[in-house]
OpenMM code with the backbone's topology and positions (N, CA, C; nanometers):
from openmm import Vec3, app, unit

residues = "UNK UNK UNK UNK UNK UNK UNK UNK UNK UNK UNK UNK UNK UNK UNK UNK UNK UNK UNK UNK UNK UNK UNK UNK UNK UNK UNK UNK UNK UNK UNK UNK UNK UNK UNK UNK UNK UNK UNK UNK UNK UNK UNK UNK UNK UNK UNK UNK UNK UNK UNK UNK UNK UNK UNK UNK UNK UNK UNK UNK UNK UNK UNK UNK UNK UNK UNK UNK UNK UNK UNK UNK UNK UNK UNK UNK UNK UNK UNK UNK UNK UNK UNK UNK UNK UNK UNK UNK UNK UNK UNK UNK UNK UNK UNK UNK UNK UNK UNK UNK UNK UNK UNK UNK UNK UNK".split()
positions = [
    Vec3(1.3069, 0.0546, 2.3520),
    Vec3(1.3251, 0.0422, 2.2313),
    Vec3(1.2114, -0.0055, 2.1169),
    Vec3(1.2247, -0.0141, 2.0294),
    Vec3(1.0763, -0.0541, 1.8735),
    Vec3(1.0722, -0.1837, 1.8701),
    Vec3(1.0715, -0.1391, 1.8394),
    Vec3(1.0569, -0.3438, 1.6843),
    Vec3(0.9359, -0.3543, 1.6166),
    Vec3(0.9970, -0.3159, 1.5397),
    Vec3(0.9176, -0.3811, 1.4398),
    Vec3(0.8964, -0.1925, 1.3348),
    Vec3(0.9433, -0.1297, 1.4500),
    Vec3(0.9607, 0.0368, 1.3780),
    Vec3(0.9357, 0.0599, 1.2488),
    Vec3(0.8650, 0.1360, 1.1946),
    Vec3(0.9192, 0.1798, 0.9419),
    Vec3(0.8009, 0.3157, 1.0299),
    Vec3(0.9604, 0.3253, 0.9578),
    Vec3(0.9565, 0.5458, 1.0581),
    Vec3(0.9406, 0.5798, 0.9398),
    Vec3(0.8252, 0.7285, 0.9371),
    Vec3(0.9008, 0.8009, 0.8005),
    Vec3(0.9958, 0.8743, 0.7429),
    Vec3(1.0060, 0.8946, 0.5855),
    Vec3(1.0899, 0.9593, 0.4593),
    Vec3(1.1333, 1.1218, 0.6080),
    Vec3(1.0722, 1.1641, 0.6888),
    Vec3(1.0918, 1.2617, 0.7666),
    Vec3(1.1707, 1.2525, 0.8933),
    Vec3(1.1016, 1.1638, 0.9650),
    Vec3(1.1926, 1.0821, 1.0337),
    Vec3(1.3052, 1.0285, 1.0138),
    Vec3(1.3506, 0.9703, 0.9052),
    Vec3(1.4218, 0.8389, 0.9167),
    Vec3(1.5295, 0.9832, 0.8676),
    Vec3(1.5213, 1.0817, 0.7583),
    Vec3(1.5673, 1.1908, 0.7530),
    Vec3(1.6339, 1.3134, 0.8807),
    Vec3(1.5652, 1.3432, 0.9222),
    Vec3(1.5891, 1.3859, 1.1022),
    Vec3(1.6661, 1.3178, 1.1392),
    Vec3(1.6529, 1.2047, 1.1423),
    Vec3(1.7563, 1.1077, 1.2420),
    Vec3(1.8699, 1.1392, 1.1847),
    Vec3(1.8550, 1.0833, 1.0328),
    Vec3(2.0402, 1.1179, 1.0316),
    Vec3(2.0512, 1.2207, 1.0339),
    Vec3(1.9929, 1.3663, 1.0038),
    Vec3(2.0795, 1.4760, 0.9883),
    Vec3(2.1591, 1.5287, 1.1298),
    Vec3(2.0801, 1.4090, 1.2632),
    Vec3(2.1001, 1.4451, 1.3980),
    Vec3(2.2981, 1.4140, 1.4318),
    Vec3(2.2815, 1.3411, 1.3358),
    Vec3(2.4245, 1.2680, 1.3619),
    Vec3(2.5208, 1.3730, 1.3891),
    Vec3(2.5114, 1.4939, 1.3837),
    Vec3(2.5935, 1.5782, 1.3136),
    Vec3(2.5174, 1.6757, 1.4036),
    Vec3(2.5730, 1.7501, 1.5501),
    Vec3(2.4580, 1.8390, 1.6211),
    Vec3(2.3970, 2.0195, 1.4948),
    Vec3(2.3057, 1.9592, 1.5205),
    Vec3(2.2225, 2.0721, 1.3915),
    Vec3(2.0714, 2.1486, 1.4685),
    Vec3(2.1046, 2.2297, 1.4018),
    Vec3(1.9912, 2.3043, 1.4836),
    Vec3(1.7978, 2.3429, 1.3675),
    Vec3(1.7485, 2.3540, 1.3685),
    Vec3(1.6259, 2.3620, 1.2905),
    Vec3(1.5822, 2.3251, 1.1302),
    Vec3(1.6259, 2.4884, 1.1320),
    Vec3(1.6935, 2.5075, 1.0401),
    Vec3(1.8188, 2.3990, 0.9140),
    Vec3(1.8645, 2.3841, 0.9697),
    Vec3(2.0560, 2.3313, 0.9501),
    Vec3(1.9347, 2.2527, 0.9606),
    Vec3(1.8159, 2.1352, 0.9789),
    Vec3(1.8364, 1.9667, 0.9676),
    Vec3(1.7378, 1.9766, 0.8367),
    Vec3(1.6312, 2.0834, 0.8317),
    Vec3(1.5708, 2.1737, 0.7094),
    Vec3(1.6134, 2.1124, 0.5865),
    Vec3(1.7279, 2.1608, 0.6248),
    Vec3(1.8156, 2.2032, 0.4597),
    Vec3(1.8921, 2.0276, 0.4157),
    Vec3(1.9170, 2.0245, 0.5571),
    Vec3(2.0262, 1.9398, 0.5423),
    Vec3(1.9354, 1.8379, 0.4595),
    Vec3(1.8096, 1.7537, 0.4619),
    Vec3(1.7085, 1.6923, 0.4641),
    Vec3(1.6376, 1.7159, 0.3160),
    Vec3(1.6524, 1.8521, 0.2710),
    Vec3(1.6418, 1.8818, 0.1273),
    Vec3(1.7878, 1.8099, 0.0523),
    Vec3(1.8839, 1.8019, 0.0846),
    Vec3(1.9756, 1.8220, 0.0215),
    Vec3(2.0103, 1.6443, 0.0039),
    Vec3(1.9799, 1.5794, 0.1580),
    Vec3(2.0478, 1.4481, 0.1334),
    Vec3(1.9403, 1.3105, 0.0275),
    Vec3(1.8130, 1.4730, 0.0017),
    Vec3(1.7215, 1.3566, -0.1074),
    Vec3(1.6810, 1.4544, -0.2083),
    Vec3(1.8189, 1.4340, -0.2343),
    Vec3(1.7894, 1.5409, -0.3590),
    Vec3(1.6944, 1.6432, -0.4119),
    Vec3(1.5586, 1.7400, -0.2864),
    Vec3(1.5087, 1.7836, -0.3043),
    Vec3(1.3692, 1.7414, -0.3603),
    Vec3(1.4115, 1.6305, -0.3224),
    Vec3(1.2224, 1.5063, -0.2993),
    Vec3(1.1772, 1.5556, -0.1951),
    Vec3(1.2468, 1.5580, -0.0543),
    Vec3(1.1620, 1.4915, 0.0918),
    Vec3(1.2080, 1.7149, 0.1669),
    Vec3(1.1168, 1.7906, 0.1045),
    Vec3(1.1618, 1.9088, 0.1507),
    Vec3(1.0164, 1.9618, 0.3146),
    Vec3(1.1120, 1.9868, 0.4554),
    Vec3(0.9832, 1.9520, 0.5551),
    Vec3(0.9609, 2.0728, 0.5397),
    Vec3(0.8851, 2.1712, 0.5736),
    Vec3(0.7699, 2.2536, 0.6251),
    Vec3(0.8246, 2.2580, 0.8557),
    Vec3(0.8213, 2.4055, 0.8709),
    Vec3(0.8450, 2.4158, 0.9436),
    Vec3(0.7957, 2.3554, 1.0697),
    Vec3(0.6345, 2.3377, 1.0602),
    Vec3(0.5352, 2.2693, 1.1233),
    Vec3(0.5874, 2.1124, 1.1556),
    Vec3(0.5825, 2.0647, 1.0362),
    Vec3(0.6613, 1.9112, 1.0660),
    Vec3(0.7727, 1.8858, 1.0989),
    Vec3(0.8893, 1.9906, 1.1064),
    Vec3(0.9354, 1.9113, 1.1300),
    Vec3(0.9759, 1.9802, 1.2886),
    Vec3(0.9449, 1.9942, 1.3643),
    Vec3(0.9270, 2.0811, 1.5445),
    Vec3(0.8176, 1.9220, 1.5036),
    Vec3(0.6704, 1.9408, 1.4668),
    Vec3(0.6654, 1.8340, 1.5470),
    Vec3(0.6769, 1.6764, 1.5879),
    Vec3(0.8294, 1.6477, 1.3921),
    Vec3(0.8805, 1.5305, 1.4271),
    Vec3(1.0517, 1.5219, 1.5403),
    Vec3(1.0542, 1.6503, 1.5403),
    Vec3(1.0672, 1.6981, 1.6501),
    Vec3(1.1128, 1.6971, 1.8512),
    Vec3(1.0033, 1.7060, 1.8519),
    Vec3(0.9438, 1.7100, 1.9320),
    Vec3(0.8636, 1.5936, 2.0360),
    Vec3(0.7937, 1.4701, 1.8805),
    Vec3(0.8013, 1.3846, 1.9002),
    Vec3(0.9152, 1.2483, 1.9610),
    Vec3(0.9704, 1.2849, 1.8674),
    Vec3(1.2209, 1.2322, 1.8902),
    Vec3(1.2867, 1.2400, 2.0051),
    Vec3(1.2336, 1.4374, 2.0739),
    Vec3(1.3060, 1.3783, 2.1759),
    Vec3(1.2008, 1.3271, 2.3215),
    Vec3(1.0827, 1.3018, 2.3011),
    Vec3(1.0015, 1.2810, 2.3598),
    Vec3(1.0823, 1.1160, 2.3834),
    Vec3(1.0649, 1.0100, 2.2735),
    Vec3(1.0916, 0.8742, 2.2703),
    Vec3(1.3060, 0.8914, 2.3472),
    Vec3(1.4026, 1.0478, 2.3064),
    Vec3(1.4753, 0.9684, 2.3744),
    Vec3(1.6093, 0.9674, 2.2741),
    Vec3(1.5081, 1.0018, 2.1255),
    Vec3(1.6454, 0.9072, 2.0162),
    Vec3(1.7042, 1.0816, 1.9862),
    Vec3(1.6647, 1.1662, 1.9771),
    Vec3(1.7726, 1.3012, 1.9761),
    Vec3(1.7054, 1.3898, 2.1071),
    Vec3(1.8750, 1.4679, 2.1444),
    Vec3(1.8393, 1.5259, 2.2748),
    Vec3(1.9275, 1.7151, 2.1856),
    Vec3(1.8604, 1.7750, 2.2516),
    Vec3(1.8651, 1.9310, 2.2351),
    Vec3(1.9286, 1.9509, 2.3164),
    Vec3(2.1121, 1.9655, 2.2563),
    Vec3(2.2090, 2.0067, 2.3255),
    Vec3(2.2317, 2.1681, 2.4161),
    Vec3(2.3279, 2.1929, 2.5126),
    Vec3(2.2514, 2.3401, 2.5716),
    Vec3(2.3304, 2.4800, 2.4988),
    Vec3(2.1892, 2.5077, 2.5009),
    Vec3(2.2352, 2.6572, 2.4222),
    Vec3(2.3093, 2.7595, 2.4194),
    Vec3(2.4930, 2.7962, 2.2852),
    Vec3(2.5638, 2.8423, 2.2991),
    Vec3(2.5224, 2.9734, 2.3841),
    Vec3(2.5823, 3.0164, 2.4197),
    Vec3(2.5988, 3.1770, 2.5129),
    Vec3(2.6149, 3.2917, 2.3736),
    Vec3(2.4708, 3.4319, 2.3260),
    Vec3(2.4885, 3.4090, 2.2430),
    Vec3(2.4298, 3.4369, 2.1734),
    Vec3(2.3181, 3.2180, 2.1545),
    Vec3(2.2849, 3.1901, 2.0417),
    Vec3(2.1082, 3.1865, 2.1022),
    Vec3(2.0385, 3.1566, 2.0219),
    Vec3(1.9527, 3.1501, 2.0011),
    Vec3(1.8811, 3.0029, 1.9579),
    Vec3(1.9312, 2.9594, 1.8673),
    Vec3(1.9278, 2.8138, 1.7810),
    Vec3(1.9704, 2.6932, 1.8670),
    Vec3(1.8662, 2.6304, 1.8864),
    Vec3(1.9007, 2.4866, 1.9106),
    Vec3(1.9212, 2.4378, 1.8664),
    Vec3(1.9756, 2.3106, 1.8996),
    Vec3(2.0882, 2.2283, 1.8281),
    Vec3(2.0556, 2.0977, 1.8697),
    Vec3(1.9786, 2.0266, 1.7456),
    Vec3(1.9833, 1.8938, 1.8550),
    Vec3(2.0787, 1.7534, 1.7642),
    Vec3(2.1143, 1.6182, 1.8556),
    Vec3(2.2305, 1.5836, 1.8399),
    Vec3(2.1190, 1.4362, 1.8456),
    Vec3(2.1731, 1.2961, 1.7409),
    Vec3(2.1643, 1.1816, 1.8337),
    Vec3(2.1149, 1.1192, 1.9218),
    Vec3(2.1150, 1.0205, 2.0156),
    Vec3(2.1363, 1.0062, 2.0707),
    Vec3(2.1165, 0.8472, 2.0632),
    Vec3(2.1849, 0.7082, 2.1464),
    Vec3(2.1966, 0.5963, 2.1697),
    Vec3(2.0661, 0.5234, 2.1018),
    Vec3(1.9939, 0.5698, 2.1180),
    Vec3(1.8622, 0.4845, 2.0698),
    Vec3(1.8254, 0.5214, 2.0033),
    Vec3(1.8301, 0.6565, 1.9141),
    Vec3(1.9049, 0.6365, 1.7951),
    Vec3(1.9023, 0.6399, 1.6706),
    Vec3(2.0147, 0.6385, 1.7563),
    Vec3(2.1279, 0.5621, 1.6702),
    Vec3(2.0800, 0.3772, 1.6073),
    Vec3(1.9910, 0.3143, 1.7402),
    Vec3(1.9506, 0.2667, 1.7123),
    Vec3(1.8532, 0.1780, 1.6038),
    Vec3(1.7737, 0.3715, 1.6167),
    Vec3(1.6056, 0.3430, 1.5646),
    Vec3(1.6728, 0.2984, 1.3740),
    Vec3(1.7743, 0.4179, 1.4211),
    Vec3(1.8557, 0.4479, 1.2583),
    Vec3(1.8939, 0.2204, 1.2531),
    Vec3(1.9340, 0.1913, 1.2876),
    Vec3(2.0152, 0.1258, 1.2602),
    Vec3(1.8982, -0.0257, 1.2114),
    Vec3(1.8158, -0.0592, 1.3454),
    Vec3(1.7052, -0.0840, 1.2712),
    Vec3(1.6203, -0.0489, 1.1452),
    Vec3(1.6566, 0.1001, 1.0910),
    Vec3(1.4967, 0.0794, 1.0022),
    Vec3(1.6543, 0.0751, 0.8810),
    Vec3(1.7285, 0.0642, 0.8906),
    Vec3(1.7664, 0.0169, 0.7923),
    Vec3(1.8412, -0.1224, 0.7443),
    Vec3(1.8024, -0.1742, 0.8876),
    Vec3(1.8276, -0.2935, 0.8509),
    Vec3(1.6566, -0.3491, 0.8020),
    Vec3(1.5254, -0.2779, 0.7977),
    Vec3(1.4301, -0.3413, 0.7702),
    Vec3(1.4233, -0.2984, 0.6696),
    Vec3(1.4312, -0.1647, 0.5449),
    Vec3(1.5369, -0.1465, 0.4652),
    Vec3(1.5842, -0.2569, 0.3539),
    Vec3(1.7114, -0.2879, 0.4359),
    Vec3(1.7205, -0.3646, 0.3111),
    Vec3(1.6777, -0.4852, 0.3570),
    Vec3(1.5606, -0.4818, 0.4185),
    Vec3(1.5271, -0.6652, 0.4049),
    Vec3(1.4065, -0.5943, 0.2791),
    Vec3(1.3715, -0.5583, 0.2472),
    Vec3(1.2781, -0.4792, 0.1596),
    Vec3(1.3091, -0.4585, 0.0279),
    Vec3(1.4745, -0.4414, -0.0131),
    Vec3(1.4950, -0.4431, -0.1034),
    Vec3(1.6002, -0.5909, -0.1229),
    Vec3(1.5954, -0.6424, -0.0308),
    Vec3(1.6829, -0.7469, -0.0953),
    Vec3(1.5363, -0.8355, -0.1554),
    Vec3(1.4117, -0.8007, -0.0834),
    Vec3(1.3005, -0.9488, -0.0962),
    Vec3(1.2340, -0.8683, -0.2341),
    Vec3(1.2130, -0.7273, -0.3012),
    Vec3(1.1764, -0.6964, -0.4154),
    Vec3(1.2884, -0.7483, -0.4718),
    Vec3(1.3669, -0.7391, -0.4512),
    Vec3(1.5572, -0.7591, -0.6342),
    Vec3(1.5141, -0.9689, -0.6374),
    Vec3(1.4914, -1.0358, -0.4994),
    Vec3(1.4581, -1.1146, -0.5862),
    Vec3(1.3434, -1.1810, -0.6611),
    Vec3(1.1746, -1.1097, -0.5915),
    Vec3(1.0567, -1.1620, -0.6599),
    Vec3(1.0779, -1.0896, -0.8200),
    Vec3(1.2085, -0.9782, -0.7876),
    Vec3(1.0775, -0.8980, -0.9629),
    Vec3(1.2584, -0.9482, -1.0451),
    Vec3(1.3222, -0.9877, -1.0300),
    Vec3(1.4356, -1.0190, -1.0490),
    Vec3(1.6202, -0.9570, -1.0761),
    Vec3(1.6338, -0.9003, -0.9737),
    Vec3(1.7031, -0.7875, -0.9103),
    Vec3(1.7194, -0.6561, -1.0293),
    Vec3(1.8164, -0.5981, -1.0657),
    Vec3(1.7847, -0.5158, -1.1661),
    Vec3(1.9097, -0.5580, -1.2615),
    Vec3(1.8469, -0.4937, -1.3800),
    Vec3(1.8938, -0.5223, -1.5188),
    Vec3(2.0237, -0.5053, -1.5505),
    Vec3(2.0863, -0.5364, -1.6415),
    Vec3(2.2815, -0.4710, -1.6784),
    Vec3(2.1896, -0.4464, -1.8300),
] * unit.nanometer
topology = app.Topology()
chain = topology.addChain("A")
for resn in residues:
    res = topology.addResidue(resn, chain)
    for name in ("N", "CA", "C"):
        topology.addAtom(name, app.Element.getBySymbol(name[0]), res)
């Protein structure tokens, strides 16, 4: 498990999408939906990130179902730990920013 890893938005959203088994195209659509269209993944970016996350054991490829060519991916326990670390890091960033700037205006 890595300490103080700052995830890219793409990796963060791919990991979030992987909490439910999902194939590559589904992940692309889900990332766009979660980010309200702000983050759009090209196929090369998506599959490069997926391969890296497979190597790091943050996600796993599920067995391919009969009569299907679509490979589905699911988050691993290690991946869940990485997401938890990232949420803590993001909360700290937000908290410190609010302290300095004075929080949100009412």
